[in-house]
C-alpha positions as CSV (number, residue, x, y, z in Angstrom):
1,X,182.0,-2.8,173.3
2,X,179.4,-4.8,175.1
3,X,180.5,-8.1,175.9
4,X,177.8,-11.1,175.3
5,X,175.2,-11.4,178.4
6,X,174.4,-14.4,180.7
7,X,170.5,-14.8,179.0
8,X,169.3,-18.3,177.9
9,X,168.7,-17.4,174.0
10,X,166.0,-20.2,173.7
11,X,163.7,-18.0,176.1
12,X,164.4,-15.2,173.5
13,X,164.0,-16.7,170.5
14,X,160.7,-17.9,172.5
15,X,159.7,-14.6,173.3
16,X,160.5,-13.5,169.6
17,X,158.2,-16.0,168.4
18,X,155.1,-15.3,171.0
19,X,155.3,-11.5,170.5
20,X,156.4,-11.1,166.9
21,X,155.5,-14.3,165.3
22,X,158.7,-14.7,164.4
23,X,160.2,-18.3,163.9
24,X,163.8,-17.7,164.6
25,X,166.5,-20.8,163.0
26,X,169.4,-18.7,165.0
27,X,170.9,-15.9,166.9
28,X,173.9,-14.6,166.5
29,X,175.4,-11.8,169.5
30,X,177.3,-8.9,167.8
31,X,179.5,-6.6,170.2
32,X,178.9,-3.4,169.3
33,X,177.9,-0.3,171.4
34,X,178.2,0.3,174.9
35,X,173.9,1.0,175.9
36,X,172.3,-2.5,174.8
37,X,173.9,-6.1,173.6
38,X,173.0,-6.5,170.4
39,X,171.8,-9.7,167.8
40,X,171.2,-10.8,164.7
41,X,167.8,-12.5,164.1
42,X,167.6,-15.2,160.9
43,X,164.8,-16.6,159.9
44,X,164.8,-19.0,156.9
45,X,164.0,-16.2,154.6
46,X,164.6,-12.4,156.7
47,X,167.2,-11.4,159.2
48,X,166.5,-9.1,161.9
49,X,168.9,-6.9,164.7
50,X,167.5,-6.8,167.8
51,X,168.5,-5.1,170.8
52,X,168.6,-5.5,174.8
53,X,168.7,-2.7,177.2
54,X,169.7,-3.3,180.6
55,X,168.7,-1.2,183.6
56,X,172.0,0.7,184.8
57,X,173.5,4.3,185.6
58,X,174.3,4.3,181.3
59,X,170.9,3.9,179.8
60,X,168.9,5.6,183.0
61,X,170.8,8.6,181.1
62,X,169.9,7.8,177.8
63,X,167.2,6.2,177.2
64,X,164.2,8.6,179.0
65,X,161.7,6.4,177.6
66,X,161.9,3.4,174.9
67,X,158.2,3.7,173.7
68,X,158.4,7.1,173.4
69,X,161.7,7.4,170.9
70,X,160.7,3.9,169.0
71,X,157.7,5.7,168.6
72,X,159.1,9.1,166.5
73,X,161.6,6.7,164.8
74,X,158.7,4.5,163.3
75,X,157.3,8.4,162.2
76,X,160.7,9.5,160.8
77,X,161.1,6.1,158.6
78,X,157.7,7.1,157.0
79,X,158.5,9.7,155.6
80,X,159.4,10.2,151.9
81,X,161.8,12.2,152.7
82,X,163.9,10.2,154.3
83,X,164.3,6.7,153.2
84,X,167.4,6.4,155.6
85,X,166.1,5.5,159.1
86,X,165.9,2.1,160.4
87,X,162.4,0.9,161.4
88,X,161.3,-0.6,165.1
89,X,158.9,-3.6,164.7
90,X,155.5,-3.4,166.9
91,X,155.1,-6.8,169.3
92,X,151.3,-8.0,169.3
93,X,150.4,-5.9,172.1
94,X,151.1,-2.6,169.7
95,X,153.8,-1.8,171.6
96,X,157.7,-1.5,170.7
97,X,159.3,-2.1,173.4
98,X,158.8,-6.4,174.9
99,X,159.7,-7.3,178.4
100,X,162.6,-10.2,178.3
101,X,163.8,-10.9,181.6
102,X,165.4,-7.9,183.7
103,X,166.2,-6.4,179.9
104,X,163.9,-4.3,178.0
105,X,164.0,-5.9,173.8
106,X,163.1,-3.6,170.7
107,X,163.2,-5.1,167.2
108,X,164.1,-4.4,164.0
109,X,164.2,-3.9,160.2
110,X,168.0,-5.2,159.3
111,X,170.0,-3.6,157.2
112,X,173.0,-5.1,155.4
113,X,176.4,-3.0,155.3
114,X,179.3,-1.7,157.6
115,X,179.6,1.2,160.4
116,X,181.1,3.6,158.6
117,X,184.3,3.7,159.2
118,X,187.2,6.5,160.9
119,X,188.6,7.1,157.3
120,X,185.6,7.4,155.5
121,X,183.8,10.2,158.3
122,X,186.1,12.2,157.1
123,X,185.5,12.7,153.4
124,X,184.0,15.5,151.6
125,X,181.0,12.7,150.2
126,X,180.1,11.4,153.7
127,X,179.9,15.0,155.0
128,X,177.8,16.4,152.5
129,X,175.6,13.1,152.9
130,X,175.9,13.5,156.3
131,X,174.8,16.9,156.4
132,X,171.5,16.1,154.2
133,X,170.7,13.5,155.5
134,X,170.5,16.0,159.2
135,X,168.9,18.9,157.7
136,X,166.0,16.6,156.8
137,X,165.3,15.2,160.1
138,X,165.3,18.5,161.4
139,X,162.6,19.4,159.0
140,X,160.5,17.1,159.9
141,X,159.4,17.9,163.2
142,X,156.6,19.9,162.4
143,X,154.9,16.5,160.9
144,X,155.2,14.2,163.8
145,X,153.3,13.4,166.9
146,X,156.0,14.7,169.8
147,X,154.0,14.0,172.9
148,X,156.5,12.7,176.2
149,X,159.3,13.4,173.8
150,X,163.0,14.3,175.6
151,X,163.5,18.3,175.2
152,X,166.6,19.5,176.0
153,X,167.9,21.3,178.4
154,X,171.3,23.0,180.2
155,X,172.4,21.2,182.6
156,X,175.2,19.0,184.0
157,X,173.2,16.4,185.8
158,X,176.8,14.2,185.8
159,X,178.8,16.0,188.3
160,X,177.6,14.8,191.3
161,X,178.5,11.2,189.8
162,X,181.5,12.7,188.0
163,X,182.7,13.7,191.3
164,X,181.8,11.5,193.8
165,X,183.5,8.6,190.6
166,X,187.2,10.7,190.8
167,X,187.3,10.9,194.5
168,X,186.6,6.5,194.6
169,X,189.2,6.4,192.2
170,X,191.6,8.8,193.1
171,X,191.3,7.0,197.2
172,X,191.9,3.2,196.4
173,X,195.0,1.0,197.4
174,X,196.7,-0.1,194.7
175,X,194.6,-3.0,193.2
176,X,195.5,-6.4,191.7
177,X,194.0,-6.0,188.6
178,X,196.7,-4.6,186.0
179,X,193.8,-3.2,184.2
180,X,192.5,-0.6,187.4
181,X,196.0,0.4,188.0
182,X,196.0,1.9,185.0
183,X,192.8,3.3,185.0
184,X,194.0,4.9,188.0
185,X,196.6,6.2,187.2
186,X,194.7,7.9,184.1
187,X,192.8,9.6,186.0
188,X,195.2,11.0,188.9
189,X,197.6,12.2,185.4
190,X,194.7,14.0,184.0
191,X,192.9,15.9,187.0
192,X,194.5,19.5,185.8
193,X,192.3,18.9,183.0
194,X,189.0,17.1,184.1
195,X,188.1,19.6,187.2
196,X,189.3,23.3,185.0
197,X,186.9,21.8,182.4
198,X,184.2,21.3,184.6
199,X,184.3,24.4,186.3
200,X,184.4,26.5,182.8
201,X,181.6,24.1,181.3
202,X,179.5,25.3,184.5
203,X,180.3,28.8,183.1
204,X,179.2,27.6,179.7
205,X,176.3,26.7,181.0
206,X,175.2,29.6,183.0
207,X,175.7,31.5,180.2
208,X,173.6,30.4,178.1
209,X,170.2,30.2,180.5
210,X,170.7,33.2,180.6
211,X,169.7,33.5,176.9
212,X,165.9,33.5,175.3
213,X,164.7,29.9,174.5
214,X,166.2,27.6,172.0
215,X,164.4,26.7,168.7
216,X,163.7,23.2,168.9
217,X,164.2,20.1,166.4
218,X,164.0,16.7,166.2
219,X,167.9,14.9,166.9
220,X,169.4,11.9,167.0
221,X,171.7,13.8,169.7
222,X,174.7,11.0,168.6
223,X,175.5,10.8,164.8
224,X,179.0,9.9,164.8
225,X,180.1,7.3,163.1
226,X,179.4,4.2,164.9
227,X,176.1,5.0,165.0
228,X,175.7,4.9,160.8
229,X,175.7,2.4,158.1
230,X,176.6,2.6,154.6
231,X,175.5,-0.1,152.4
232,X,177.1,-1.7,149.1
233,X,175.5,1.5,147.4
234,X,177.4,4.1,148.8
235,X,174.2,5.4,151.2
236,X,174.3,6.2,154.5
237,X,171.8,4.6,157.4
238,X,171.6,6.4,160.9
239,X,170.7,3.8,163.3
240,X,170.3,3.6,167.3
241,X,168.2,6.3,168.0
242,X,168.0,5.9,171.7
243,X,168.3,9.1,172.6
244,X,166.3,11.1,170.0
245,X,165.1,14.5,171.5
246,X,163.4,17.7,170.4
247,X,167.1,19.6,170.8
248,X,168.6,22.9,169.0
249,X,169.9,21.8,165.8
250,X,173.5,22.4,167.2
251,X,172.7,19.3,169.2
252,X,173.2,17.1,166.5
253,X,176.6,18.9,163.8
254,X,178.6,19.9,166.9
255,X,180.4,16.5,166.0
256,X,181.1,17.8,162.7
257,X,182.4,21.2,163.3
258,X,186.1,20.2,163.4
259,X,186.4,18.1,160.8
260,X,188.6,18.9,157.8
261,X,186.1,19.1,155.5
262,X,183.7,20.7,157.5
263,X,182.6,22.9,154.8
264,X,181.7,20.2,152.8
265,X,178.8,19.2,155.6
266,X,177.7,22.7,155.8
267,X,177.4,22.4,152.0
268,X,174.7,19.9,152.4
269,X,173.0,20.5,155.5
270,X,171.9,24.2,154.4
271,X,171.1,23.1,150.5
272,X,168.2,21.7,152.5
273,X,167.5,23.7,155.5
274,X,168.5,27.0,155.5
275,X,170.4,27.9,158.7
276,X,172.1,30.8,158.3
277,X,174.1,31.1,162.1
278,X,174.9,28.5,164.6
279,X,175.0,29.4,168.5
280,X,179.2,29.1,168.9
281,X,178.7,29.1,172.3
282,X,176.4,25.9,172.4
283,X,178.6,24.5,170.4
284,X,181.4,24.3,172.4
285,X,178.9,23.9,175.6
286,X,177.7,20.6,173.6
287,X,181.4,19.5,172.8
288,X,182.5,19.3,176.6
289,X,179.4,18.2,178.1
290,X,179.7,15.4,176.2
291,X,183.4,14.4,177.0
292,X,182.9,14.8,180.7
293,X,179.4,12.8,180.7
294,X,181.4,10.3,178.3
295,X,183.7,10.5,181.4
296,X,181.7,9.5,183.9
297,X,179.8,6.9,182.2
298,X,182.9,5.0,181.5
299,X,184.6,5.3,185.3
300,X,181.0,5.0,187.2
301,X,180.7,1.5,185.0
302,X,184.3,0.5,186.0
303,X,183.7,1.8,190.0
304,X,180.1,0.7,190.9
305,X,178.7,-2.0,188.5
306,X,178.8,-5.2,188.6
307,X,180.7,-6.5,185.7
308,X,183.1,-9.7,184.1
309,X,186.8,-8.5,183.9
310,X,186.5,-8.9,180.5
311,X,184.0,-6.3,180.1
312,X,186.1,-3.8,182.7
313,X,189.0,-4.6,179.8
314,X,187.1,-3.1,177.6
315,X,185.0,-0.4,179.2
316,X,188.6,0.4,180.4
317,X,189.8,0.2,176.4
318,X,186.6,2.7,175.1
319,X,188.1,4.6,177.5
320,X,190.8,5.6,176.8
321,X,189.5,6.2,172.5
322,X,187.0,7.8,173.3
323,X,188.1,10.2,176.0
324,X,191.9,10.3,177.0
325,X,193.2,11.5,173.9
326,X,190.4,14.5,174.2
327,X,191.3,16.0,177.7
328,X,194.7,17.6,177.4
329,X,193.4,19.1,173.7
330,X,190.5,20.1,174.4
331,X,191.1,24.1,174.5
332,X,192.9,23.7,171.1
333,X,189.7,21.6,169.6
334,X,187.9,24.6,171.4
335,X,189.5,27.4,169.0
336,X,189.1,25.0,165.8
337,X,185.4,24.6,166.4
338,X,185.1,28.4,167.3
339,X,186.5,29.3,163.9
340,X,184.8,27.0,162.0
341,X,181.7,28.3,163.4
342,X,182.4,31.8,162.2
343,X,182.1,30.1,159.1
344,X,178.8,29.1,159.2
345,X,177.7,32.8,159.7
346,X,179.4,33.7,157.1
347,X,177.8,31.2,154.8
348,X,174.3,33.1,154.4
């Protein structure tokens, strides 16, 4: 979770006025997300949402081209069949990205609602609704202008950073920072899970590279519950499209293959989009890749980026929540996901 950045908020208000012709009465920092700093922007009559992207290891990997990404999101927002995508706003230069100090600013419409809770994200109703939404998004691919959009690749682009980070973390002497010592202890105690998982992921990647080219659709690439808002009418809205890309449809749906009510998700998806089967090995590759890639981002930021003690504590808590609980159980989760993938095949 991002801590409040040291910026001149009056300068930010002035920039929004000059570039968007919006008179900002109040800026309210919202401590959410890991990639960008978020603000609620209030005028006398309207509310907007602003994101500030700084240049660091995480954003360099996750944000290939903000202008291209936001242009695609804007196209999706105009599709009649999709009502649950928040639109970014063009500035006076007819661009979606605005430079502010060392940041990239994106301003967008605001939706009143709450982030989907973990409890809600595991219900039949939610999974069915999300399956339908993702299928509608995937179906729009051929009707979009997708010049310069990022394309899916099988790779382990995080491997060098992961190995370097593990080496640095385990080589350090005991620190005076209690959080860092806990962090170091956790890495050392999980080495026997991390390295074999990396070797296994490399094997999966090599096997997938031998397959024919994948059919690609427009994907959000991270439709987890933290990127989904539900409003008072119980409608869901998919936000945070920073990593939008052309990818196999599995790139969006693997998140929900191990949920208790995954069949509701499948029902919702296949009701809209005719897909009879799923690439089982690709799903497992995506699962292992996500866990190890996230692990790399967390460790790298804690070790090498200039962050405050408050941010380090927040990052350490995020690392524990996102990754540590998964590492010892990845093989068991894989078994469940493979079993559920076969259920998708049977629903032809």
